[in-house]
RODO-536794 format. One record per residue (C-alpha): residue in three letters; chain; x, y, z. Coordinates in steps of 0.001 Angstrom, whole numbers. Each point is the difference from the previous one (the first is absolute). Example, Ala and Ser with C-alpha at 12.3 -4.5 7.8 and 13.67 -1.06 7.14 Angstrom:
2
[ALA,A,[12300,-4500,7800]];
[SER,A,[1370,3440,-660]];
end
This chain:
488
[MET,A,[12948,-56204,-22942]];
[LYS,A,[1942,-121,3278]];
[GLN,A,[2265,2867,-1334]];
[PHE,A,[-3176,1951,-817]];
[TYR,A,[-1348,-148,3518]];
[THR,A,[3319,795,1420]];
[PHE,A,[209,3049,-2199]];
[LEU,A,[-3593,1053,861]];
[PHE,A,[669,-332,3741]];
[ILE,A,[3234,2156,-246]];
[PHE,A,[-1996,2607,-2035]];
[ILE,A,[-2898,187,2435]];
[PHE,A,[2420,46,2914]];
[ILE,A,[2000,2843,-1452]];
[PHE,A,[-3192,1892,-1050]];
[PHE,A,[-1467,-179,3361]];
[CYS,A,[3293,843,1866]];
[LYS,A,[517,2994,-2182]];
[LYS,A,[-3544,1131,479]];
[SER,A,[372,-372,3745]];
[TYR,A,[3292,1790,-7]];
[SER,A,[-1016,2848,-2050]];
[THR,A,[-3200,988,1707]];
[GLU,A,[2143,2123,2368]];
[LEU,A,[3642,983,-179]];
[LYS,A,[1610,1128,3314]];
[ILE,A,[3179,2015,-147]];
[GLU,A,[1939,888,3086]];
[ALA,A,[880,3828,-17]];
[GLU,A,[3627,-755,881]];
[SER,A,[465,-2323,-3055]];
[TYR,A,[544,2895,-2329]];
[SER,A,[2507,-237,-2795]];
[GLN,A,[1082,3721,400]];
[MET,A,[-1173,2970,1955]];
[GLN,A,[670,3616,801]];
[ASN,A,[339,1416,3535]];
[ILE,A,[-1949,-2922,1708]];
[VAL,A,[960,-1169,3562]];
[LEU,A,[-721,-3561,1148]];
[GLU,A,[-1533,-499,3502]];
[ASN,A,[-1109,-2791,2192]];
[ASN,A,[3179,-2017,-540]];
[GLY,A,[-328,592,-3722]];
[THR,A,[-3513,-1287,-526]];
[THR,A,[-1755,3300,-641]];
[VAL,A,[633,3143,-1968]];
[GLY,A,[15,3448,1733]];
[TYR,A,[562,3606,-588]];
[PHE,A,[-1763,-54,-3424]];
[ASP,A,[-240,3621,-1077]];
[ALA,A,[-623,2114,-2974]];
[ASN,A,[2587,-886,-2759]];
[ASP,A,[910,-3255,1498]];
[TRP,A,[-682,-3107,-1949]];
[LEU,A,[-64,-3856,59]];
[ARG,A,[778,-2199,-3019]];
[TYR,A,[-1302,-3620,-391]];
[ASP,A,[1213,-1934,-3029]];
[ASN,A,[-1596,-2847,-2116]];
[ILE,A,[-3700,342,1355]];
[ASN,A,[-2406,-2124,-1984]];
[PHE,A,[-3380,1730,-456]];
[ASP,A,[-1679,-2710,-2192]];
[ALA,A,[-2511,-1056,2920]];
[ASN,A,[-2061,3107,-853]];
[PHE,A,[733,1774,3288]];
[LYS,A,[-2563,2624,861]];
[SER,A,[1451,1381,3215]];
[ILE,A,[2866,421,2275]];
[LYS,A,[-427,-546,3729]];
[PHE,A,[2692,1871,1997]];
[GLN,A,[941,-855,3574]];
[ILE,A,[911,3373,1402]];
[ALA,A,[501,2058,3151]];
[LYS,A,[-498,3706,4]];
[GLN,A,[-324,2517,2950]];
[SER,A,[-159,3196,-2054]];
[THR,A,[-2238,1192,-2905]];
[GLY,A,[1019,886,-3602]];
[GLY,A,[2128,-1519,-2849]];
[ALA,A,[-762,-2488,-2683]];
[VAL,A,[1696,-3029,-1655]];
[GLU,A,[-32,-144,-3789]];
[ILE,A,[-149,-3591,-1470]];
[ARG,A,[1834,64,-3373]];
[LEU,A,[1397,-2580,-2448]];
[ASP,A,[3471,-295,-1422]];
[ALA,A,[1434,3410,903]];
[ILE,A,[-360,2624,2941]];
[ASP,A,[-2159,2137,-2469]];
[GLY,A,[-1477,-3049,-1846]];
[SER,A,[-3648,-880,-504]];
[LEU,A,[-2108,769,3043]];
[LEU,A,[-2149,-2888,1267]];
[ALA,A,[-1374,1852,3080]];
[THR,A,[770,2536,2585]];
[PHE,A,[-287,-1203,3617]];
[TYR,A,[-819,2466,2684]];
[PRO,A,[832,-1721,3422]];
[GLU,A,[-2365,929,2745]];
[SER,A,[1300,597,3521]];
[ASN,A,[-390,-2829,2502]];
[ASN,A,[1495,2155,2791]];
[SER,A,[3170,-2261,162]];
[TRP,A,[3349,-548,-1514]];
[THR,A,[431,-3452,1469]];
[VAL,A,[-3495,-1649,-291]];
[PHE,A,[-675,-994,-3621]];
[THR,A,[-3451,-248,-1607]];
[SER,A,[-1306,-971,-3421]];
[GLN,A,[-1013,2692,-2555]];
[MET,A,[-975,-542,-3556]];
[VAL,A,[-85,1696,-3456]];
[ASN,A,[-1375,-1138,-3284]];
[ILE,A,[2536,-50,-2880]];
[GLU,A,[-356,125,-3808]];
[ALA,A,[-8,-3394,-1650]];
[VAL,A,[3506,-1032,-1500]];
[SER,A,[1462,-3283,-1317]];
[GLY,A,[3554,-1240,-451]];
[THR,A,[3103,303,2060]];
[HIS,A,[1053,3400,1204]];
[THR,A,[2184,1881,2431]];
[LEU,A,[-2192,1605,2676]];
[PHE,A,[867,3335,1591]];
[LEU,A,[-1519,1486,3191]];
[VAL,A,[833,3594,-141]];
[GLY,A,[-665,2391,2993]];
[THR,A,[-1424,3558,-737]];
[GLN,A,[-1470,3047,1736]];
[ALA,A,[1251,-356,3676]];
[GLN,A,[2395,-1292,2554]];
[GLY,A,[-1009,-3128,1895]];
[ILE,A,[-2229,-1492,-2543]];
[CYS,A,[-127,-3292,1742]];
[ASN,A,[1939,-3019,1367]];
[LEU,A,[-518,-3093,-2194]];
[ASP,A,[23,-3790,1184]];
[PHE,A,[-1075,-1658,-3261]];
[PHE,A,[-2427,407,-2824]];
[ILE,A,[-2222,-2549,-1983]];
[LEU,A,[-1036,126,-3467]];
[SER,A,[-3566,-1347,176]];
[GLN,A,[-2928,-878,-2531]];
[GLU,A,[-2305,1589,2800]];
[LYS,A,[-1460,3406,-1000]];
[ILE,A,[-1236,2688,2395]];
[TYR,A,[-3771,400,-333]];
[GLU,A,[-762,2908,-2468]];
[PRO,A,[-3453,1499,520]];
[ASN,A,[-2336,875,-2845]];
[TRP,A,[-307,3718,562]];
[VAL,A,[-3076,1590,-1473]];
[LEU,A,[-419,3708,189]];
[ASN,A,[-2756,1032,2629]];
[TRP,A,[474,3685,19]];
[ALA,A,[2265,2757,-1369]];
[ASP,A,[523,3819,-330]];
[GLU,A,[2130,839,-3046]];
[PHE,A,[-140,3770,749]];
[GLU,A,[-1392,925,-3509]];
[GLY,A,[-1724,3317,-401]];
[THR,A,[501,3226,1891]];
[ASP,A,[-1507,-664,3500]];
[VAL,A,[397,-2371,2807]];
[ASN,A,[-2749,-2512,-134]];
[GLN,A,[-1941,827,3218]];
[THR,A,[-2038,-3114,-339]];
[TYR,A,[3061,-1848,1298]];
[TRP,A,[2027,2737,1686]];
[LYS,A,[-300,2665,2701]];
[MET,A,[1944,3193,186]];
[PHE,A,[-33,2353,2960]];
[TYR,A,[1789,2708,1789]];
[ASP,A,[2097,-1366,2869]];
[GLY,A,[2587,2139,1828]];
[ASN,A,[530,-2303,3027]];
[PRO,A,[2566,-2541,-1366]];
[HIS,A,[1591,-2820,2139]];
[ASN,A,[3570,-1114,516]];
[GLY,A,[1461,3444,34]];
[GLU,A,[-1021,824,-3540]];
[LEU,A,[-90,3581,-1208]];
[GLN,A,[-2576,102,-2913]];
[PHE,A,[-3642,1183,-174]];
[TYR,A,[-1927,-2306,-2337]];
[THR,A,[-2328,1808,-2389]];
[PRO,A,[-2312,-1151,-2809]];
[ARG,A,[1172,2970,-2196]];
[SER,A,[1311,-660,-3537]];
[GLU,A,[3262,1556,1302]];
[ASN,A,[358,-3283,2150]];
[ILE,A,[-2090,-2622,-1672]];
[LEU,A,[-136,-94,-3832]];
[VAL,A,[-1093,-2507,-2604]];
[SER,A,[1517,560,-3580]];
[ASP,A,[1582,-1926,-2684]];
[GLY,A,[-1159,-3296,1335]];
[THR,A,[1607,347,3477]];
[LEU,A,[-931,1170,3408]];
[LYS,A,[2485,2608,1459]];
[LEU,A,[371,543,3729]];
[ILE,A,[1891,3281,232]];
[ALA,A,[1869,1233,3008]];
[ARG,A,[648,3771,203]];
[LYS,A,[1990,2363,2152]];
[GLU,A,[-2762,2613,840]];
[SER,A,[-1815,1418,2948]];
[PHE,A,[-3472,-1307,294]];
[THR,A,[-2591,698,2648]];
[GLY,A,[-3203,-2160,229]];
[GLN,A,[-2218,-2354,2145]];
[GLY,A,[-582,-3511,-767]];
[PRO,A,[-699,-3408,1534]];
[TYR,A,[1082,-466,3666]];
[MET,A,[558,3644,609]];
[SER,A,[-1869,2293,2358]];
[GLU,A,[1748,3197,-1205]];
[PRO,A,[1509,1150,-3245]];
[VAL,A,[3823,-677,-330]];
[THR,A,[2683,1441,-2219]];
[ARG,A,[2732,-2346,-1447]];
[GLN,A,[2806,794,-2392]];
[TYR,A,[-519,-2891,-2372]];
[THR,A,[-2918,-1366,-1895]];
[SER,A,[-544,-3369,-1666]];
[GLY,A,[-2415,-2478,-1311]];
[LYS,A,[-1747,-3151,1405]];
[ILE,A,[-2953,-2262,-1362]];
[GLU,A,[-1567,-2900,1691]];
[THR,A,[-2955,-2387,-695]];
[GLN,A,[-1245,94,3693]];
[GLY,A,[-3747,205,-2]];
[LYS,A,[-48,-787,-3698]];
[ILE,A,[1334,-3380,-699]];
[THR,A,[1868,-2763,1849]];
[PHE,A,[1892,-3141,-814]];
[GLN,A,[730,-3288,1693]];
[TYR,A,[2654,-2390,-1390]];
[GLY,A,[1408,-258,-3589]];
[LYS,A,[2844,1944,-1692]];
[ILE,A,[307,3757,482]];
[GLU,A,[2199,1901,-2175]];
[ALA,A,[1045,3596,-1050]];
[SER,A,[2339,1255,-2622]];
[MET,A,[1819,2897,1303]];
[LYS,A,[2847,2416,-571]];
[LEU,A,[1401,1565,3171]];
[PRO,A,[1919,3207,801]];
[ARG,A,[3552,-5,1205]];
[GLY,A,[1194,2292,2730]];
[LYS,A,[-33,742,3665]];
[GLY,A,[-3350,864,1382]];
[THR,A,[-2123,-2266,-2166]];
[TRP,A,[-1992,-2943,1479]];
[PRO,A,[-2324,-1529,-2546]];
[ALA,A,[-2098,-3100,1017]];
[PHE,A,[-2440,-2472,-1517]];
[TRP,A,[-1767,-1676,2877]];
[LEU,A,[-3197,-1484,1505]];
[LEU,A,[-2021,347,3247]];
[GLY,A,[-2555,-2218,1550]];
[GLU,A,[-3570,748,-616]];
[ASN,A,[-835,-36,3728]];
[LEU,A,[2397,2856,915]];
[PHE,A,[-2774,2178,1319]];
[ASP,A,[-1935,-2540,1776]];
[ALA,A,[-392,253,3700]];
[ASN,A,[3020,-1389,2030]];
[VAL,A,[2010,-660,-3304]];
[GLY,A,[2096,2807,-1324]];
[TRP,A,[3575,-399,-1136]];
[PRO,A,[1984,-2215,-201]];
[LYS,A,[-2691,-2485,1344]];
[CYS,A,[-1662,497,-3448]];
[GLY,A,[3044,-1043,-1897]];
[GLU,A,[2222,1758,-2446]];
[ILE,A,[1674,-1480,-3101]];
[ASP,A,[2746,2315,-1590]];
[ILE,A,[530,-1284,-3554]];
[MET,A,[2527,2641,-715]];
[GLU,A,[1756,2816,1897]];
[HIS,A,[3022,1962,-981]];
[GLY,A,[1724,2419,2175]];
[GLN,A,[2831,2740,-684]];
[ASP,A,[2278,-694,-2960]];
[PHE,A,[1041,-3637,774]];
[ASP,A,[-348,-2784,-2534]];
[ASN,A,[-1924,-2205,2276]];
[LEU,A,[-3791,-369,31]];
[GLY,A,[-1902,-1360,2920]];
[ALA,A,[-2861,-2257,637]];
[ALA,A,[-1526,-569,3431]];
[ILE,A,[-3006,-1000,2084]];
[HIS,A,[-1292,1504,3102]];
[THR,A,[-2310,-1923,2441]];
[GLU,A,[-730,326,3795]];
[ALA,A,[2579,-2790,654]];
[TYR,A,[2505,946,-2551]];
[ASN,A,[636,3601,-199]];
[HIS,A,[3065,2307,221]];
[THR,A,[-1075,1477,3236]];
[ILE,A,[887,-3263,1822]];
[GLY,A,[2850,-1011,-2303]];
[THR,A,[-1750,-2846,-1794]];
[GLN,A,[-780,1436,-3273]];
[LYS,A,[319,-2202,-3173]];
[THR,A,[1841,1850,-2828]];
[GLY,A,[1549,-1000,-3300]];
[THR,A,[2516,1999,-2222]];
[TYR,A,[462,127,-3807]];
[ILE,A,[3014,1639,-1669]];
[ILE,A,[-763,1986,-3112]];
[ASN,A,[1882,3019,-1567]];
[ASN,A,[-2278,1227,-2786]];
[TYR,A,[-3267,482,1840]];
[ASP,A,[29,3700,-902]];
[THR,A,[635,-500,-3853]];
[GLU,A,[-1984,-3117,-721]];
[PHE,A,[-3479,-1248,937]];
[HIS,A,[66,-3092,2243]];
[THR,A,[-2888,-2369,1099]];
[TYR,A,[-282,-157,3811]];
[GLY,A,[-2103,-2929,982]];
[LEU,A,[-1601,-2081,2789]];
[VAL,A,[-1460,-3390,-214]];
[TRP,A,[-2292,-460,2747]];
[SER,A,[-1688,-3367,1012]];
[ALA,A,[-1544,-1329,3278]];
[THR,A,[3330,-1461,1048]];
[GLU,A,[2697,2478,-1062]];
[LEU,A,[878,3409,-1399]];
[SER,A,[2662,-26,-2653]];
[PHE,A,[1717,3240,-1293]];
[ASN,A,[1638,451,-3302]];
[VAL,A,[1538,2582,-2496]];
[ASP,A,[-517,-754,-3687]];
[GLY,A,[-1279,-3406,946]];
[ASN,A,[3227,-843,1956]];
[LYS,A,[-976,-1192,3432]];
[TYR,A,[2263,1235,2884]];
[PHE,A,[-2028,-102,3182]];
[THR,A,[-2745,-2149,1504]];
[VAL,A,[-1864,-196,3333]];
[LYS,A,[-1993,-3114,773]];
[LYS,A,[-2959,-403,2274]];
[ALA,A,[1623,-3266,1193]];
[ASP,A,[2994,1908,1286]];
[LEU,A,[-1830,3057,1402]];
[GLY,A,[-2980,-1682,1585]];
[SER,A,[-3716,-143,-777]];
[SER,A,[-1354,2532,2701]];
[VAL,A,[-1385,3310,-1112]];
[ALA,A,[2865,1821,1819]];
[GLN,A,[2378,-2122,-2182]];
[TRP,A,[-1759,-324,-3197]];
[PRO,A,[-2746,2503,-793]];
[PHE,A,[252,-722,-3668]];
[ASP,A,[-3016,-2154,-434]];
[GLN,A,[-2298,3105,-712]];
[PRO,A,[-331,2642,-2750]];
[PHE,A,[2600,2700,-292]];
[TRP,A,[144,3254,-1910]];
[ILE,A,[2647,1363,-2178]];
[ILE,A,[1990,3161,614]];
[LEU,A,[2481,1880,-2295]];
[ASN,A,[1692,3005,1514]];
[HIS,A,[3109,2268,-215]];
[ALA,A,[1107,1046,3365]];
[VAL,A,[2621,2664,750]];
[GLY,A,[2595,-407,2628]];
[GLY,A,[-778,-2176,3079]];
[ALA,A,[1664,-2936,1637]];
[TRP,A,[1115,-1562,-3240]];
[GLY,A,[-286,2869,-2545]];
[GLY,A,[2818,2013,1887]];
[THR,A,[629,3695,-272]];
[PRO,A,[-1194,1391,-3417]];
[ASP,A,[2433,1427,-2521]];
[ASP,A,[-1994,3025,-1036]];
[ALA,A,[1846,562,-3117]];
[LEU,A,[-1463,-3284,-1334]];
[TYR,A,[-3629,880,222]];
[PRO,A,[-2592,-387,-1441]];
[HIS,A,[243,-3812,117]];
[THR,A,[-2359,-2271,-1874]];
[VAL,A,[-1158,-3627,641]];
[GLU,A,[-1340,-1289,-3291]];
[VAL,A,[-2423,-2943,-61]];
[ASP,A,[-795,-1689,-3428]];
[TRP,A,[-2579,-2379,1427]];
[VAL,A,[-1288,-1980,3075]];
[ARG,A,[-1382,-3541,-675]];
[VAL,A,[-1577,-2756,2172]];
[TYR,A,[-200,-3488,-1152]];
[LYS,A,[-1661,-3179,1296]];
[ASP,A,[1279,-3571,-410]];
[GLU,A,[-2476,-2117,-2018]];
[GLN,A,[2074,-3017,-192]];
[ILE,A,[-2031,-3103,-405]];
[SER,A,[1613,-3084,1588]];
[THR,A,[1132,-2987,-2166]];
[SER,A,[-2558,-2183,1762]];
[LEU,A,[-2824,2277,-905]];
[GLU,A,[1354,539,-3611]];
[SER,A,[-162,-3775,-500]];
[LYS,A,[-3630,135,728]];
[ASN,A,[-515,2089,-3177]];
[LEU,A,[-2221,2567,1820]];
[VAL,A,[-673,1953,-3167]];
[THR,A,[-3801,106,138]];
[ILE,A,[-266,2541,2878]];
[SER,A,[-1105,3331,-1266]];
[VAL,A,[-1306,3343,1251]];
[PHE,A,[-2274,2136,-2272]];
[PRO,A,[-1170,2510,-1160]];
[ASN,A,[3074,2106,205]];
[PRO,A,[-328,3060,290]];
[VAL,A,[-3162,-488,2235]];
[GLN,A,[-2772,2088,1363]];
[ASP,A,[-2434,-1917,2254]];
[LEU,A,[497,-3814,-92]];
[LEU,A,[3276,-1762,-228]];
[ASN,A,[-196,-3626,-1057]];
[VAL,A,[2618,-2519,1372]];
[LYS,A,[140,-3312,-1920]];
[LEU,A,[1746,-3086,1477]];
[ASP,A,[1110,-3325,-1435]];
[ALA,A,[-1767,-2146,2541]];
[THR,A,[-2200,59,3118]];
[ASP,A,[1920,-2516,2170]];
[LYS,A,[3232,1865,674]];
[ASN,A,[-775,2378,3050]];
[TYR,A,[505,3285,-2030]];
[ILE,A,[318,3348,1893]];
[VAL,A,[-559,3257,-2043]];
[GLN,A,[1580,3030,1569]];
[LEU,A,[-723,3674,-1289]];
[GLN,A,[2456,2900,1126]];
[ASP,A,[629,3507,-1143]];
[ILE,A,[3152,1435,-1453]];
[SER,A,[1307,846,3484]];
[GLY,A,[-217,-3641,1077]];
[LYS,A,[-3038,418,2181]];
[VAL,A,[-2280,-3125,-191]];
[ILE,A,[-3507,863,-839]];
[PHE,A,[-1345,-3570,217]];
[VAL,A,[965,-3523,337]];
[LYS,A,[-2632,-2694,-1284]];
[GLU,A,[-226,-3762,-325]];
[GLN,A,[-1151,-946,-3574]];
[ASN,A,[-1515,-3348,-392]];
[GLU,A,[-1575,581,-3517]];
[ILE,A,[1576,60,-3350]];
[LEU,A,[-1148,3507,-848]];
[LYS,A,[-1027,2608,2549]];
[ALA,A,[-732,3740,-202]];
[TYR,A,[1253,2390,2604]];
[SER,A,[-1439,3517,331]];
[ILE,A,[2359,2884,22]];
[SER,A,[-2215,2776,-828]];
[ASN,A,[720,1701,3360]];
[LEU,A,[3669,296,-693]];
[GLU,A,[1741,3064,-1250]];
[ASN,A,[1352,-50,-3577]];
[GLY,A,[3594,-1085,-322]];
[ILE,A,[2321,-3001,83]];
[TYR,A,[-689,-3194,2013]];
[PHE,A,[1387,-3531,304]];
[ILE,A,[-1760,-3353,259]];
[SER,A,[2014,-2636,1528]];
[ILE,A,[-838,-3810,-364]];
[PHE,A,[1167,-2538,2646]];
[GLU,A,[-453,-3767,-48]];
[ASN,A,[358,-1700,3465]];
[LEU,A,[1403,3313,1224]];
[GLN,A,[2851,-233,-2587]];
[PHE,A,[257,2986,-2435]];
[ILE,A,[-749,-680,-3600]];
[LYS,A,[-460,3263,-1902]];
[THR,A,[-781,3663,206]];
[PHE,A,[-2166,1811,-2556]];
[LYS,A,[326,3948,-411]];
[ILE,A,[-3503,1483,-589]];
[ILE,A,[-1122,3510,-812]];
[LYS,A,[-3201,1297,1612]];
[GLN,A,[-1729,2642,-2157]];
end
């Protein structure tokens, strides 16, 4: 019996030691087994000059602890570049691609994290640099069971550009021959410049003389290029969520396509630009293989040298469709290409004043194809016409229910009928939970906020226009669920 208890004690000790050890596994960057073109810095305690085609190899890494992420301790003053995380060979199985974000320093190290695919067993781990010089400096990395929060994105609004016309319920088109930033184009709504066909939107820039009058002009003007631009200003706006567009872009000097947002209060008294805020999800200039993302605010703007920008390197933007996206919350703006995050600005870093962070309001969407200008460069006329092709634009909302709320099994909350004409019924599971019911339209505009202290209550919506609306339910000010309804 004594031997049994001794064995049991040893088993329990080993089990808990193993469990404690395997929750995280820290690996010093300089402890590689082999490398290519890596330079050690800080008395051999950090890795520097990690560029495209460089790599680090780490042997005999045990993944049996069900690691879900890697936390990198990095320093990065520039933007661009990526680290492929691979198993057993430089071109082996890809666990994830890590896009280091600039922390404006090559010597101050901060933690950044990427989720990885689940894997078991003992493997050789490769970190392979791609896309750019100056990817990052690396102090250490940690294999962790922690996982980055992944929202439950539910489609809120979309335009798939089916049919043969721009949907003017969502978009406005207009004549505008008074461009900014030294651009050369005259925007027109003509089919020569804006076309919907074969499931995509085409914004076509042409080399042609055009005379006309449009917004912000007192006299007609003649320009030597025309192009297309559409925007949702005055139609529909959005606040928070994931905003994406699938686009194929032109290559060549003189092109400057953009997918961007402006604050709804732009035209309010004493506001204007850049106080209203601008979010550039994607801009591409000239014929370089780098795409840009940026923000403009009153406090952070290129006119005073404080603009916040990010760069993503890509070389087939003109032959393939890619998804250019923004994830926008009350605390940060995160930019990505094909789901790969490469640039983030945070309210905690910028400041919470309106001059620093004007992003707690609705914004509208703009798609345009500029010619020339500050970033487009001098046009190569031999390449025209140039076309920006847009497959779709989509906006999502996060309807993630927290674990604590899921544990309450809140399945009896319902909203009916749907579609609805006059009275919308909201049925709750109890009357003692301080429920709030919020109705908003597809643009995010709140129509009403009501306390509901009854199991079943009917709300009159007969005065609303037909269309899509959203009912959100909150308990003690904590979000529970959103219901999409159709008003007929």
